[in-house]
C-alpha positions as CSV (number, residue, x, y, z in Angstrom):
1,X,131.1,165.3,105.2
2,X,129.8,165.9,101.5
3,X,127.1,168.4,100.7
4,X,125.6,169.2,97.3
5,X,123.4,172.3,96.1
6,X,122.1,172.9,92.7
7,X,121.3,176.2,91.1
8,X,119.3,175.2,88.3
9,X,118.7,178.7,87.0
10,X,122.4,179.2,86.6
11,X,123.1,175.5,85.9
12,X,125.7,175.0,88.8
13,X,126.2,172.2,91.0
14,X,127.9,173.2,94.3
15,X,129.8,170.3,96.0
16,X,131.3,171.1,99.5
17,X,133.7,168.6,101.0
18,X,134.5,169.3,104.8
19,X,136.8,167.3,107.0
20,X,137.3,163.5,106.4
21,X,134.9,161.6,104.3
22,X,134.8,157.9,105.6
23,X,135.0,155.1,103.2
24,X,131.7,153.8,104.1
25,X,129.9,156.9,103.0
26,X,131.5,157.2,99.6
27,X,128.8,155.1,97.9
28,X,126.0,157.3,99.2
29,X,127.9,160.3,98.2
30,X,128.6,159.1,94.8
31,X,124.7,158.3,94.4
32,X,123.7,161.8,95.6
33,X,126.4,163.3,93.5
34,X,125.0,161.5,90.3
35,X,121.3,162.4,91.2
36,X,122.2,166.1,91.6
37,X,123.8,166.0,88.3
38,X,120.8,164.5,86.5
39,X,118.9,167.7,87.8
40,X,120.9,170.0,85.7
41,X,121.2,171.0,81.8
42,X,124.0,169.7,79.8
43,X,127.2,171.9,80.0
44,X,126.8,172.7,83.7
45,X,129.5,173.9,85.8
46,X,130.7,172.2,89.2
47,X,132.0,174.5,92.0
48,X,133.8,171.9,94.4
49,X,134.6,173.8,97.5
50,X,137.5,171.5,99.1
51,X,139.4,174.2,101.1
52,X,138.3,172.3,104.2
53,X,138.7,168.8,103.1
54,X,141.3,166.6,104.8
55,X,142.7,164.0,102.4
56,X,144.3,160.8,104.4
57,X,146.3,159.5,101.7
58,X,147.2,159.5,98.1
59,X,144.4,157.0,97.5
60,X,141.8,159.7,98.4
61,X,143.3,162.0,95.9
62,X,143.2,159.3,93.2
63,X,139.7,158.2,94.2
64,X,138.6,162.0,93.7
65,X,140.1,162.5,90.6
66,X,138.7,159.2,89.0
67,X,135.3,159.9,90.3
68,X,135.5,163.3,88.5
69,X,136.6,161.2,85.3
70,X,133.7,159.0,85.7
71,X,131.2,161.8,86.0
72,X,132.6,163.5,83.0
73,X,132.2,160.5,81.0
74,X,128.5,160.2,82.2
75,X,127.5,163.7,82.2
76,X,128.1,166.6,79.9
77,X,130.0,169.1,82.2
78,X,131.2,172.4,81.1
79,X,133.7,173.0,83.8
80,X,134.9,172.2,87.0
81,X,136.1,174.8,89.3
82,X,137.9,173.4,92.5
83,X,138.3,175.7,95.4
84,X,141.5,174.4,97.2
85,X,142.2,177.0,99.8
86,X,145.8,177.5,100.6
87,X,146.9,174.1,101.0
88,X,149.7,173.8,98.4
89,X,150.5,170.1,99.0
90,X,146.7,169.3,98.2
91,X,146.6,171.4,95.0
92,X,150.0,169.7,93.7
93,X,148.4,166.2,94.3
94,X,145.1,167.3,92.8
95,X,146.7,168.9,89.5
96,X,148.9,165.7,89.2
97,X,146.1,163.4,89.4
98,X,144.0,165.1,87.1
99,X,146.6,165.5,84.6
100,X,147.5,161.7,84.7
101,X,143.8,161.0,84.1
102,X,143.8,163.6,81.3
103,X,141.0,165.7,82.8
104,X,140.5,168.9,81.0
105,X,138.2,172.1,82.0
106,X,139.2,172.0,85.5
107,X,140.4,175.1,87.2
108,X,141.9,175.7,90.7
109,X,141.3,178.7,92.8
110,X,141.8,179.7,96.4
111,X,138.4,181.1,97.5
112,X,134.8,181.1,96.8
113,X,135.0,184.5,95.5
114,X,137.8,183.6,93.2
115,X,135.7,180.6,92.0
116,X,132.7,182.9,91.1
117,X,135.2,185.5,89.3
118,X,136.5,182.5,87.4
119,X,133.0,181.3,86.5
120,X,132.2,184.8,85.0
121,X,135.3,185.1,83.3
122,X,135.1,181.7,81.6
123,X,131.3,182.5,80.5
124,X,132.2,185.6,79.1
125,X,134.8,183.9,77.0
126,X,132.2,181.7,75.2
127,X,130.2,185.0,74.1
C-alpha cells in the first residue's frame, strides 16, 4: 500500500510505503505521486517512509530508484529523506541503486523522528 500526504505550508510530500505493492497498482501510484508533486512549490522535500516496505526482488529496488530519478528530472525536488527502519539489507540495496543512477540529495535515516531532525538540520544549513 502506498499513501501520500502533502504539507503545503512546509512544502513537504510524505510518501508511506507499507507491505508489498502489487505491480498492477504501480501505474496508479505513480500518477498519484506525480499529482501530489504538482501541488508543491519547487525545491520541496520528500519524506519517504519505507520502514515497513517489503521488497520482493532487486527489480523492486531498481524500479523505485528509477522512479525517483524520473521525479527528480520532472520536478524541482530539494531533497529526499528515506526512512528505512532497521533493515540493513534494504538500505544497502537502496544506496547501491541510488548511486548507480547518480541520484543526489538523498538521505537515509532509521526513524520518522530522525527524518524530521535531518530535515531541520538541512534547512538550517542553507541559511
